[in-house]
KEKE-957344 format. One record per residue (C-alpha): x, z, y; residue number from 1; residue in one letter; chain. Coordinates in Angstrom, 3 decimals, decimal comma. Layout:
BEGIN
((X Z Y) NUM "A" "A")
...
This chain:
BEGIN
((-3,042 -2,735 29,389) 1 "M" "A")
((-3,543 -5,283 32,182) 2 "S" "A")
((-6,077 -8,088 31,887) 3 "E" "A")
((-4,722 -11,090 29,980) 4 "K" "A")
((-5,853 -14,307 28,356) 5 "L" "A")
((-6,016 -14,081 24,580) 6 "A" "A")
((-6,072 -17,484 22,836) 7 "P" "A")
((-7,315 -18,275 19,338) 8 "L" "A")
((-4,895 -18,291 16,432) 9 "F" "A")
((-5,772 -21,666 14,963) 10 "L" "A")
((-3,993 -22,703 11,737) 11 "A" "A")
((-0,664 -21,312 12,877) 12 "G" "A")
((-0,852 -22,203 16,578) 13 "S" "A")
((-2,212 -20,480 19,660) 14 "W" "A")
((-5,020 -22,483 21,238) 15 "A" "A")
((-7,597 -22,116 23,985) 16 "E" "A")
((-10,355 -23,375 21,718) 17 "G" "A")
((-12,616 -26,386 21,805) 18 "A" "A")
((-15,308 -24,634 23,842) 19 "S" "A")
((-12,974 -23,722 26,694) 20 "G" "A")
((-14,917 -20,462 27,019) 21 "K" "A")
((-13,619 -16,896 27,196) 22 "F" "A")
((-15,304 -13,526 26,619) 23 "D" "A")
((-14,421 -10,375 28,522) 24 "D" "A")
((-12,918 -7,568 26,446) 25 "V" "A")
((-13,863 -4,175 27,877) 26 "E" "A")
((-12,144 -0,808 27,619) 27 "N" "A")
((-15,137 1,370 26,676) 28 "P" "A")
((-13,533 4,504 28,103) 29 "A" "A")
((-13,260 3,080 31,613) 30 "T" "A")
((-15,442 -0,019 31,783) 31 "G" "A")
((-12,365 -2,005 32,847) 32 "Q" "A")
((-11,945 -5,589 31,651) 33 "I" "A")
((-8,582 -5,644 29,860) 34 "I" "A")
((-8,529 -9,188 28,495) 35 "A" "A")
((-10,389 -12,478 28,291) 36 "R" "A")
((-10,521 -13,735 24,721) 37 "A" "A")
((-10,995 -17,392 23,845) 38 "A" "A")
((-14,295 -18,148 22,131) 39 "V" "A")
((-14,173 -20,420 19,099) 40 "A" "A")
((-16,922 -22,856 18,172) 41 "D" "A")
((-17,884 -24,764 15,035) 42 "D" "A")
((-15,313 -27,457 15,860) 43 "G" "A")
((-12,554 -24,857 15,698) 44 "D" "A")
((-13,940 -23,679 12,362) 45 "V" "A")
((-13,738 -27,230 11,016) 46 "E" "A")
((-10,148 -27,566 12,220) 47 "T" "A")
((-9,126 -24,216 10,768) 48 "A" "A")
((-10,706 -24,892 7,370) 49 "V" "A")
((-9,329 -28,421 7,161) 50 "T" "A")
((-5,814 -27,166 7,844) 51 "E" "A")
((-6,312 -24,301 5,408) 52 "A" "A")
((-7,240 -26,734 2,634) 53 "V" "A")
((-4,126 -28,770 3,410) 54 "R" "A")
((-1,799 -25,757 3,336) 55 "A" "A")
((-3,326 -23,684 0,536) 56 "Q" "A")
((-2,200 -25,715 -2,473) 57 "K" "A")
((1,441 -25,319 -1,540) 58 "S" "A")
((0,964 -21,595 -0,841) 59 "W" "A")
((-0,724 -21,134 -4,227) 60 "A" "A")
((2,234 -22,776 -5,968) 61 "R" "A")
((4,541 -20,226 -4,341) 62 "T" "A")
((5,359 -17,449 -6,800) 63 "S" "A")
((3,433 -14,204 -6,577) 64 "A" "A")
((6,755 -12,458 -5,898) 65 "F" "A")
((7,411 -14,669 -2,872) 66 "D" "A")
((3,917 -14,161 -1,501) 67 "R" "A")
((4,321 -10,428 -2,004) 68 "A" "A")
((7,612 -10,507 -0,087) 69 "A" "A")
((5,812 -12,017 2,929) 70 "V" "A")
((3,228 -9,224 2,819) 71 "L" "A")
((5,936 -6,562 2,540) 72 "V" "A")
((7,621 -8,076 5,587) 73 "R" "A")
((4,294 -8,000 7,460) 74 "L" "A")
((3,920 -4,321 6,546) 75 "A" "A")
((7,410 -3,625 7,910) 76 "E" "A")
((6,576 -5,378 11,184) 77 "L" "A")
((3,314 -3,460 11,578) 78 "I" "A")
((5,202 -0,211 10,985) 79 "E" "A")
((7,857 -1,260 13,488) 80 "R" "A")
((5,238 -2,005 16,153) 81 "D" "A")
((2,645 0,605 15,172) 82 "H" "A")
((2,687 2,382 18,534) 83 "E" "A")
((2,057 -0,843 20,445) 84 "R" "A")
((-0,658 -1,806 17,962) 85 "L" "A")
((-2,275 1,620 18,265) 86 "A" "A")
((-2,446 1,207 22,030) 87 "Q" "A")
((-4,311 -2,089 21,530) 88 "I" "A")
((-6,893 -0,322 19,339) 89 "I" "A")
((-7,298 2,419 21,943) 90 "V" "A")
((-7,715 -0,084 24,754) 91 "A" "A")
((-10,378 -2,281 23,163) 92 "E" "A")
((-12,245 0,315 21,085) 93 "L" "A")
((-11,650 3,688 22,769) 94 "G" "A")
((-10,453 5,262 19,522) 95 "K" "A")
((-8,307 8,379 20,151) 96 "P" "A")
((-4,613 7,581 19,933) 97 "I" "A")
((-3,939 9,792 16,924) 98 "R" "A")
((-6,632 8,023 14,921) 99 "E" "A")
((-5,460 4,640 16,215) 100 "A" "A")
((-1,943 5,302 14,927) 101 "R" "A")
((-3,424 6,115 11,552) 102 "G" "A")
((-5,374 2,873 11,562) 103 "E" "A")
((-2,300 0,810 12,410) 104 "A" "A")
((-0,320 2,444 9,620) 105 "M" "A")
((-3,297 1,931 7,328) 106 "G" "A")
((-3,097 -1,808 8,016) 107 "A" "A")
((0,508 -1,717 6,859) 108 "A" "A")
((-0,599 0,236 3,802) 109 "G" "A")
((-3,022 -2,493 2,747) 110 "Y" "A")
((-0,230 -5,064 2,928) 111 "C" "A")
((2,153 -2,909 0,894) 112 "R" "A")
((-0,460 -2,041 -1,727) 113 "F" "A")
((-1,554 -5,579 -2,497) 114 "F" "A")
((2,027 -6,828 -2,409) 115 "A" "A")
((2,788 -4,167 -4,990) 116 "G" "A")
((0,005 -4,858 -7,475) 117 "I" "A")
((-0,125 -8,667 -7,414) 118 "I" "A")
((2,953 -8,999 -9,624) 119 "T" "A")
((1,406 -6,722 -12,264) 120 "T" "A")
((-1,907 -8,588 -12,499) 121 "Q" "A")
((-1,602 -11,277 -15,157) 122 "G" "A")
((-4,011 -13,170 -17,357) 123 "G" "A")
((-5,189 -12,363 -20,866) 124 "E" "A")
((-4,435 -13,744 -24,317) 125 "V" "A")
((-7,363 -13,453 -26,749) 126 "L" "A")
((-7,597 -14,259 -30,451) 127 "P" "A")
((-9,473 -17,353 -31,574) 128 "S" "A")
((-11,566 -17,870 -34,697) 129 "A" "A")
((-9,214 -20,502 -36,090) 130 "G" "A")
((-5,621 -20,441 -37,299) 131 "R" "A")
((-2,944 -21,432 -34,765) 132 "N" "A")
((-5,351 -21,043 -31,893) 133 "R" "A")
((-5,542 -18,733 -28,867) 134 "E" "A")
((-7,684 -18,308 -25,793) 135 "I" "A")
((-5,973 -17,735 -22,456) 136 "W" "A")
((-7,787 -16,319 -19,440) 137 "I" "A")
((-5,962 -17,384 -16,295) 138 "R" "A")
((-6,537 -15,900 -12,836) 139 "R" "A")
((-6,207 -18,490 -10,091) 140 "E" "A")
((-6,778 -18,537 -6,309) 141 "P" "A")
((-10,212 -19,456 -5,020) 142 "I" "A")
((-8,842 -21,689 -2,256) 143 "G" "A")
((-10,033 -20,930 1,283) 144 "V" "A")
((-11,608 -17,534 2,040) 145 "V" "A")
((-13,806 -16,649 5,018) 146 "A" "A")
((-13,400 -13,094 6,321) 147 "G" "A")
((-15,849 -11,512 8,780) 148 "I" "A")
((-15,209 -8,022 10,142) 149 "I" "A")
((-16,890 -5,529 12,527) 150 "P" "A")
((-15,485 -3,716 15,533) 151 "W" "A")
((-15,083 -0,143 14,250) 152 "N" "A")
((-11,746 -0,549 12,408) 153 "F" "A")
((-10,546 -3,865 13,836) 154 "P" "A")
((-6,932 -3,699 12,669) 155 "M" "A")
((-7,320 -2,010 9,297) 156 "A" "A")
((-10,155 -4,325 8,296) 157 "L" "A")
((-8,149 -7,377 9,316) 158 "T" "A")
((-5,432 -6,310 6,894) 159 "A" "A")
((-7,994 -5,278 4,266) 160 "R" "A")
((-9,260 -8,881 4,092) 161 "K" "A")
((-6,019 -10,699 4,840) 162 "L" "A")
((-3,703 -8,930 2,386) 163 "A" "A")
((-5,559 -9,540 -0,920) 164 "P" "A")
((-6,516 -13,067 0,144) 165 "A" "A")
((-2,932 -14,072 0,843) 166 "L" "A")
((-1,213 -12,392 -2,110) 167 "V" "A")
((-3,742 -14,032 -4,438) 168 "A" "A")
((-2,669 -17,459 -3,132) 169 "G" "A")
((-5,591 -18,215 -0,841) 170 "N" "A")
((-5,789 -19,270 2,776) 171 "A" "A")
((-8,101 -17,226 5,022) 172 "I" "A")
((-10,083 -17,913 8,185) 173 "V" "A")
((-11,098 -14,612 9,761) 174 "L" "A")
((-13,685 -13,895 12,442) 175 "K" "A")
((-13,172 -10,585 14,276) 176 "P" "A")
((-15,968 -8,834 16,145) 177 "A" "A")
((-16,711 -9,962 19,691) 178 "E" "A")
((-15,974 -6,465 21,040) 179 "L" "A")
((-12,519 -6,116 19,457) 180 "T" "A")
((-10,668 -9,423 18,950) 181 "P" "A")
((-7,262 -8,246 20,181) 182 "L" "A")
((-6,306 -6,204 17,112) 183 "S" "A")
((-6,742 -9,137 14,728) 184 "A" "A")
((-4,856 -11,451 17,068) 185 "L" "A")
((-1,990 -8,941 17,207) 186 "A" "A")
((-1,780 -8,984 13,388) 187 "I" "A")
((-1,719 -12,793 13,456) 188 "A" "A")
((1,270 -12,718 15,801) 189 "E" "A")
((3,166 -10,522 13,335) 190 "L" "A")
((2,061 -12,687 10,399) 191 "A" "A")
((3,905 -15,624 11,949) 192 "V" "A")
((7,039 -13,506 12,243) 193 "E" "A")
((6,603 -12,364 8,638) 194 "A" "A")
((6,626 -15,947 7,375) 195 "G" "A")
((2,967 -16,755 6,697) 196 "V" "A")
((2,954 -20,575 6,647) 197 "P" "A")
((1,056 -22,647 9,201) 198 "D" "A")
((-2,526 -23,303 8,201) 199 "G" "A")
((-2,805 -20,348 5,834) 200 "I" "A")
((-4,251 -17,985 8,446) 201 "L" "A")
((-6,617 -18,500 11,373) 202 "S" "A")
((-8,224 -15,864 13,618) 203 "I" "A")
((-11,325 -17,184 15,385) 204 "L" "A")
((-13,117 -14,815 17,778) 205 "P" "A")
((-16,604 -15,861 18,736) 206 "G" "A")
((-20,304 -15,439 18,110) 207 "R" "A")
((-21,271 -14,426 14,614) 208 "G" "A")
((-24,271 -16,743 14,724) 209 "S" "A")
((-21,903 -19,650 15,394) 210 "V" "A")
((-18,592 -18,871 13,678) 211 "I" "A")
((-19,985 -16,898 10,768) 212 "G" "A")
((-22,652 -19,468 10,019) 213 "T" "A")
((-20,205 -22,376 10,283) 214 "A" "A")
((-17,779 -20,654 7,927) 215 "L" "A")
((-20,339 -19,858 5,242) 216 "V" "A")
((-21,812 -23,349 5,360) 217 "R" "A")
((-18,468 -25,155 5,333) 218 "N" "A")
((-18,123 -26,991 1,988) 219 "P" "A")
((-14,453 -26,008 1,659) 220 "N" "A")
((-15,023 -22,243 1,869) 221 "I" "A")
((-14,982 -20,795 -1,647) 222 "G" "A")
((-15,571 -17,084 -1,014) 223 "F" "A")
((-16,954 -14,980 1,847) 224 "V" "A")
((-15,933 -11,357 2,361) 225 "T" "A")
((-17,786 -9,547 5,113) 226 "M" "A")
((-18,076 -6,023 6,492) 227 "T" "A")
((-20,900 -5,480 8,959) 228 "G" "A")
((-24,642 -5,056 9,397) 229 "S" "A")
((-27,422 -5,524 6,851) 230 "V" "A")
((-28,971 -8,201 9,058) 231 "R" "A")
((-25,766 -10,251 9,147) 232 "A" "A")
((-25,182 -9,664 5,444) 233 "G" "A")
((-28,597 -11,024 4,524) 234 "R" "A")
((-27,973 -14,131 6,617) 235 "S" "A")
((-24,628 -14,712 4,915) 236 "I" "A")
((-26,148 -14,184 1,474) 237 "L" "A")
((-28,907 -16,726 2,171) 238 "H" "A")
((-26,425 -19,346 3,355) 239 "N" "A")
((-24,034 -18,657 0,496) 240 "A" "A")
((-26,853 -18,984 -2,026) 241 "A" "A")
((-27,487 -22,555 -0,891) 242 "D" "A")
((-23,857 -23,366 -1,750) 243 "R" "A")
((-23,620 -21,115 -4,851) 244 "I" "A")
((-20,417 -19,365 -3,732) 245 "I" "A")
((-19,484 -15,703 -4,284) 246 "P" "A")
((-19,725 -13,147 -1,511) 247 "V" "A")
((-18,609 -9,565 -0,983) 248 "S" "A")
((-20,701 -7,574 1,486) 249 "L" "A")
((-20,067 -4,039 2,780) 250 "E" "A")
((-23,060 -3,292 4,961) 251 "L" "A")
((-22,921 0,296 6,121) 252 "G" "A")
((-24,126 3,634 4,877) 253 "G" "A")
((-26,160 6,781 5,377) 254 "K" "A")
((-23,920 9,253 3,567) 255 "A" "A")
((-25,376 12,604 2,468) 256 "P" "A")
((-23,031 15,613 2,725) 257 "F" "A")
((-24,290 18,274 0,282) 258 "I" "A")
((-23,198 21,903 0,644) 259 "V" "A")
((-23,944 24,455 -2,081) 260 "F" "A")
((-23,758 28,181 -1,336) 261 "A" "A")
((-20,900 28,811 -3,775) 262 "D" "A")
((-18,384 26,564 -1,986) 263 "C" "A")
((-15,670 27,461 0,510) 264 "D" "A")
((-17,877 27,361 3,615) 265 "L" "A")
((-14,985 27,141 6,068) 266 "D" "A")
((-13,521 24,136 4,277) 267 "A" "A")
((-16,948 22,525 3,933) 268 "A" "A")
((-17,829 23,017 7,607) 269 "A" "A")
((-14,482 21,603 8,710) 270 "E" "A")
((-14,932 18,600 6,426) 271 "A" "A")
((-18,544 18,062 7,489) 272 "A" "A")
((-17,448 17,788 11,116) 273 "V" "A")
((-14,331 15,730 10,397) 274 "A" "A")
((-16,254 13,316 8,198) 275 "T" "A")
((-18,997 12,950 10,818) 276 "R" "A")
((-16,653 12,609 13,799) 277 "M" "A")
((-14,199 10,091 12,323) 278 "L" "A")
((-13,938 7,344 14,950) 279 "N" "A")
((-16,657 9,125 16,972) 280 "N" "A")
((-19,042 8,741 14,040) 281 "G" "A")
((-18,557 4,977 14,026) 282 "Q" "A")
((-17,699 4,683 10,337) 283 "A" "A")
((-19,808 3,526 7,417) 284 "C" "A")
((-18,547 6,423 5,266) 285 "V" "A")
((-19,354 9,052 7,893) 286 "A" "A")
((-21,431 12,164 7,135) 287 "N" "A")
((-24,813 10,963 8,387) 288 "E" "A")
((-26,974 13,702 6,809) 289 "R" "A")
((-25,815 17,243 6,026) 290 "T" "A")
((-27,841 19,145 3,411) 291 "Y" "A")
((-27,118 22,891 3,094) 292 "V" "A")
((-28,433 25,346 0,501) 293 "E" "A")
((-30,969 27,800 1,930) 294 "D" "A")
((-28,970 31,003 1,570) 295 "G" "A")
((-26,090 29,851 3,792) 296 "V" "A")
((-27,960 27,443 6,072) 297 "F" "A")
((-27,907 29,453 9,314) 298 "D" "A")
((-24,298 30,514 8,826) 299 "E" "A")
((-23,221 26,951 8,144) 300 "F" "A")
((-25,063 25,557 11,162) 301 "V" "A")
((-23,324 28,109 13,378) 302 "D" "A")
((-19,913 27,117 12,024) 303 "R" "A")
((-20,562 23,411 12,530) 304 "M" "A")
((-21,983 23,878 16,019) 305 "A" "A")
((-18,993 26,008 17,031) 306 "E" "A")
((-16,566 23,357 15,808) 307 "R" "A")
((-18,448 20,514 17,514) 308 "L" "A")
((-18,605 22,393 20,815) 309 "E" "A")
((-14,853 22,985 20,695) 310 "A" "A")
((-13,927 19,329 20,201) 311 "M" "A")
((-11,808 17,760 22,939) 312 "V" "A")
((-13,657 14,809 24,471) 313 "I" "A")
((-11,989 12,488 26,945) 314 "G" "A")
((-9,186 10,027 27,625) 315 "D" "A")
((-8,429 8,384 24,251) 316 "P" "A")
((-4,798 7,866 25,225) 317 "T" "A")
((-4,249 11,656 25,411) 318 "A" "A")
((-2,684 13,298 22,372) 319 "E" "A")
((-5,175 16,179 22,436) 320 "S" "A")
((-8,322 14,013 22,451) 321 "T" "A")
((-10,529 14,208 19,365) 322 "E" "A")
((-13,577 12,264 20,577) 323 "V" "A")
((-13,518 9,039 22,554) 324 "G" "A")
((-16,316 6,870 23,968) 325 "P" "A")
((-18,882 4,823 22,141) 326 "K" "A")
((-17,734 1,247 21,625) 327 "A" "A")
((-20,199 -0,330 24,058) 328 "S" "A")
((-23,183 0,297 26,279) 329 "Q" "A")
((-25,493 -1,145 23,632) 330 "A" "A")
((-24,092 1,209 20,999) 331 "E" "A")
((-24,484 4,169 23,352) 332 "L" "A")
((-28,108 3,281 24,058) 333 "E" "A")
((-28,867 2,978 20,343) 334 "N" "A")
((-27,538 6,479 19,625) 335 "V" "A")
((-29,485 7,877 22,560) 336 "E" "A")
((-32,668 6,159 21,333) 337 "R" "A")
((-32,357 7,685 17,845) 338 "I" "A")
((-31,631 11,176 19,174) 339 "V" "A")
((-34,483 11,083 21,705) 340 "D" "A")
((-36,956 9,844 19,084) 341 "A" "A")
((-35,885 12,558 16,649) 342 "S" "A")
((-36,292 15,268 19,294) 343 "I" "A")
((-39,748 13,924 20,105) 344 "E" "A")
((-40,537 14,200 16,391) 345 "A" "A")
((-39,666 17,912 16,465) 346 "G" "A")
((-35,903 18,182 15,963) 347 "A" "A")
((-34,097 21,093 17,619) 348 "H" "A")
((-30,814 20,505 19,469) 349 "V" "A")
((-28,254 23,088 18,362) 350 "A" "A")
((-25,580 21,475 20,526) 351 "T" "A")
((-25,183 18,232 22,476) 352 "G" "A")
((-28,068 15,785 22,498) 353 "G" "A")
((-27,247 13,802 25,628) 354 "H" "A")
((-24,889 11,429 27,391) 355 "R" "A")
((-21,890 12,614 29,362) 356 "L" "A")
((-21,936 11,104 32,858) 357 "T" "A")
((-20,085 13,380 35,281) 358 "E" "A")
((-16,459 13,583 36,360) 359 "G" "A")
((-14,139 11,665 34,053) 360 "E" "A")
((-17,204 10,471 32,138) 361 "F" "A")
((-18,721 8,702 35,138) 362 "E" "A")
((-17,403 5,401 33,770) 363 "R" "A")
((-17,476 4,277 30,153) 364 "G" "A")
((-19,856 5,043 27,302) 365 "H" "A")
((-19,893 8,735 26,388) 366 "W" "A")
((-22,193 10,828 24,199) 367 "F" "A")
((-21,762 14,520 23,528) 368 "K" "A")
((-21,240 15,555 19,874) 369 "P" "A")
((-24,682 16,565 18,677) 370 "T" "A")
((-26,115 18,757 15,921) 371 "L" "A")
((-29,841 18,669 15,145) 372 "L" "A")
((-31,896 21,069 12,991) 373 "T" "A")
((-35,604 21,226 12,160) 374 "G" "A")
((-35,517 17,505 11,456) 375 "V" "A")
((-38,634 15,886 9,978) 376 "A" "A")
((-37,989 13,947 6,777) 377 "E" "A")
((-39,181 10,672 8,327) 378 "E" "A")
((-37,192 11,229 11,533) 379 "S" "A")
((-35,077 8,246 12,696) 380 "P" "A")
((-31,898 10,332 12,529) 381 "V" "A")
((-32,428 10,712 8,762) 382 "L" "A")
((-33,465 7,091 8,186) 383 "R" "A")
((-31,422 4,831 10,446) 384 "E" "A")
((-27,644 4,467 10,434) 385 "E" "A")
((-26,727 6,354 13,617) 386 "V" "A")
((-23,087 5,227 13,991) 387 "F" "A")
((-22,328 7,903 16,537) 388 "G" "A")
((-21,419 11,598 17,017) 389 "P" "A")
((-24,752 12,959 15,781) 390 "V" "A")
((-25,417 14,996 12,638) 391 "V" "A")
((-28,758 16,355 11,360) 392 "P" "A")
((-28,547 19,470 9,149) 393 "V" "A")
((-31,342 20,037 6,625) 394 "V" "A")
((-31,889 22,993 4,221) 395 "P" "A")
((-32,566 22,610 0,491) 396 "F" "A")
((-33,342 24,922 -2,433) 397 "S" "A")
((-32,533 23,111 -5,688) 398 "T" "A")
((-30,320 20,358 -7,087) 399 "E" "A")
((-33,384 18,258 -7,823) 400 "H" "A")
((-34,671 18,588 -4,257) 401 "E" "A")
((-31,396 17,679 -2,601) 402 "V" "A")
((-30,806 14,740 -4,944) 403 "A" "A")
((-34,245 13,394 -4,036) 404 "R" "A")
((-33,546 13,739 -0,294) 405 "M" "A")
((-30,054 12,291 -0,590) 406 "A" "A")
((-31,395 9,242 -2,442) 407 "N" "A")
((-34,243 8,702 0,056) 408 "A" "A")
((-32,364 5,904 1,801) 409 "S" "A")
((-31,964 2,157 1,421) 410 "E" "A")
((-28,205 2,692 1,749) 411 "Y" "A")
((-25,917 3,863 -1,051) 412 "G" "A")
((-22,275 3,754 0,012) 413 "L" "A")
((-20,701 7,239 0,206) 414 "S" "A")
((-21,799 10,775 -0,679) 415 "A" "A")
((-20,109 14,186 -0,464) 416 "Y" "A")
((-20,567 17,289 -2,636) 417 "I" "A")
((-19,151 20,753 -1,931) 418 "Y" "A")
((-19,438 23,270 -4,778) 419 "T" "A")
((-17,160 25,393 -6,952) 420 "E" "A")
((-19,370 24,736 -9,990) 421 "N" "A")
((-17,842 21,770 -11,822) 422 "F" "A")
((-20,862 21,201 -14,058) 423 "S" "A")
((-23,124 21,096 -11,002) 424 "R" "A")
((-20,788 18,656 -9,286) 425 "A" "A")
((-20,881 16,313 -12,256) 426 "M" "A")
((-24,661 16,542 -12,541) 427 "R" "A")
((-24,903 15,560 -8,881) 428 "M" "A")
((-22,485 12,671 -9,368) 429 "V" "A")
((-24,828 11,360 -12,034) 430 "G" "A")
((-27,926 11,859 -9,881) 431 "D" "A")
((-26,658 10,344 -6,613) 432 "L" "A")
((-27,357 6,651 -6,068) 433 "E" "A")
((-24,106 5,862 -4,316) 434 "S" "A")
((-21,115 3,605 -4,867) 435 "G" "A")
((-18,594 6,377 -4,186) 436 "E" "A")
((-18,750 10,179 -4,311) 437 "V" "A")
((-16,306 12,705 -2,835) 438 "F" "A")
((-16,163 16,158 -4,454) 439 "I" "A")
((-14,750 19,006 -2,343) 440 "N" "A")
((-12,879 16,599 -0,102) 441 "R" "A")
((-13,530 14,530 2,971) 442 "E" "A")
((-13,163 10,756 3,284) 443 "G" "A")
((-12,372 8,080 3,955) 444 "P" "A")
((-11,793 6,033 0,819) 445 "E" "A")
((-8,288 5,184 -0,410) 446 "E" "A")
((-6,759 1,750 -0,932) 447 "V" "A")
((-6,223 2,143 -4,685) 448 "N" "A")
((-9,880 3,029 -5,298) 449 "G" "A")
((-12,807 0,608 -5,083) 450 "F" "A")
((-14,954 0,770 -1,959) 451 "H" "A")
((-18,337 -0,506 -3,091) 452 "T" "A")
((-21,931 0,152 -2,126) 453 "G" "A")
((-25,327 0,189 -3,823) 454 "W" "A")
((-28,631 -0,967 -2,370) 455 "G" "A")
((-28,486 -2,104 1,261) 456 "D" "A")
((-24,864 -0,989 1,431) 457 "S" "A")
((-23,974 -4,306 -0,130) 458 "G" "A")
((-22,388 -5,876 -3,176) 459 "L" "A")
((-18,851 -6,647 -4,228) 460 "G" "A")
((-16,400 -4,351 -2,496) 461 "G" "A")
((-12,891 -3,801 -1,212) 462 "D" "A")
((-9,616 -2,221 -2,315) 463 "D" "A")
((-7,756 -1,645 -5,534) 464 "G" "A")
((-7,465 -3,931 -8,528) 465 "V" "A")
((-11,236 -4,489 -8,532) 466 "H" "A")
((-11,088 -5,652 -4,926) 467 "G" "A")
((-8,223 -8,043 -5,674) 468 "L" "A")
((-10,209 -9,573 -8,543) 469 "E" "A")
((-12,793 -10,849 -6,049) 470 "L" "A")
((-10,185 -13,120 -4,448) 471 "Y" "A")
((-9,418 -14,936 -7,701) 472 "R" "A")
((-11,400 -16,952 -10,202) 473 "R" "A")
((-10,961 -17,148 -13,942) 474 "K" "A")
((-10,163 -20,169 -16,046) 475 "K" "A")
((-10,355 -20,147 -19,861) 476 "S" "A")
((-7,810 -22,254 -21,715) 477 "V" "A")
((-8,354 -22,940 -25,436) 478 "Y" "A")
((-5,050 -23,628 -27,167) 479 "V" "A")
((-4,342 -25,215 -30,539) 480 "N" "A")
((-0,951 -25,953 -32,102) 481 "W" "A")
((0,377 -27,331 -35,402) 482 "R" "A")
((2,810 -25,750 -37,817) 483 "D" "A")
((6,089 -27,641 -38,166) 484 "E" "A")
């Protein structure tokens, strides 16, 4: 991809933006600047929201079937162009091409799913205490939604916010991450072709402290849905509280992956690596802490280390590549800091543990897949969200012990259990303080579930009928009629 200028998508039109500024978009595999993206400011936010308010009423009056048809058409266009879209993800994020194709098709899947369920989601009719009376519960659009997304799944998360917002009859103003604005802008281009009306969708790249704050504080924003860091989530929650508007926050995770001795060890080891190495570990549902029962600990560590050492690291455009670069220099340095501090605290490096800097890795942001053992309980690698290709493996003896260790985190998004004992699995499900639990299977979550976190992993959620409900508000209608 050659360097290009990428304008804002402002209420249905492409614009340079009021600031006149552009940010460089880097390919993290090569360090090459591939685009210069326009930077929005609070004036662009005001324009986008004003136009959204103007357009939303008409969009809401459109039938749910017609709105669904637009989303189905968008899904078809994403599927048509999925290879081109995958190449955009690879270029701005460094995600291996096979994973990038999956992400592009996942974006289409969100559009198809919400188009499919919106026409089945009606109101309710309830009995009243009096004769010839009923109570109706209507579900109506909120109005204008603000969406804020991170860089790790820039295309899928665009669709994850856009699809339910639009099918519910809302307009949406979305802020992509500074590192990866091109994926969201590519979806906007297809949304125009699909028939999304002017004003209903805006994509505004820019600083979170500027765009995010302006969106949450804007008096015409009725709901904020955000995926990102705890720090940003707290800021959004504070600002939203002043305006008394609902928010949905998905703020990361520190997923425990629990392996009991009675499970299929080959399947568990494969899943432990796959779940850790998804998007080079840059996923909130990733296996951040692997806990293995004492009797099979050494054997399991050997299997994981062997698989990690065999992974193909390199050019993310190559079909054989399994591990790409870290998303940025800052992200690389953060992973290195956590690993170095954990080693200083006594952790043993079974494999990896350092940057890759020679040969094809001379440019870009590369870290070798890493497995650590002998990790102290207060070690940074067990406490902080690593968001990289690093996995600590810790032994345990009893269900009670591993539940205590698994719950020793402020996060509570995903957890994994591998055992052939169904009763044990269900006891662990009850003990784990987590919004979602996977039993004998790897992630990630699926669109017809409900992706929700406990604790610092957030509130609200995404996906499924429960996710769609967040984009609508309820109105009670009390009805009385007379007999003829």
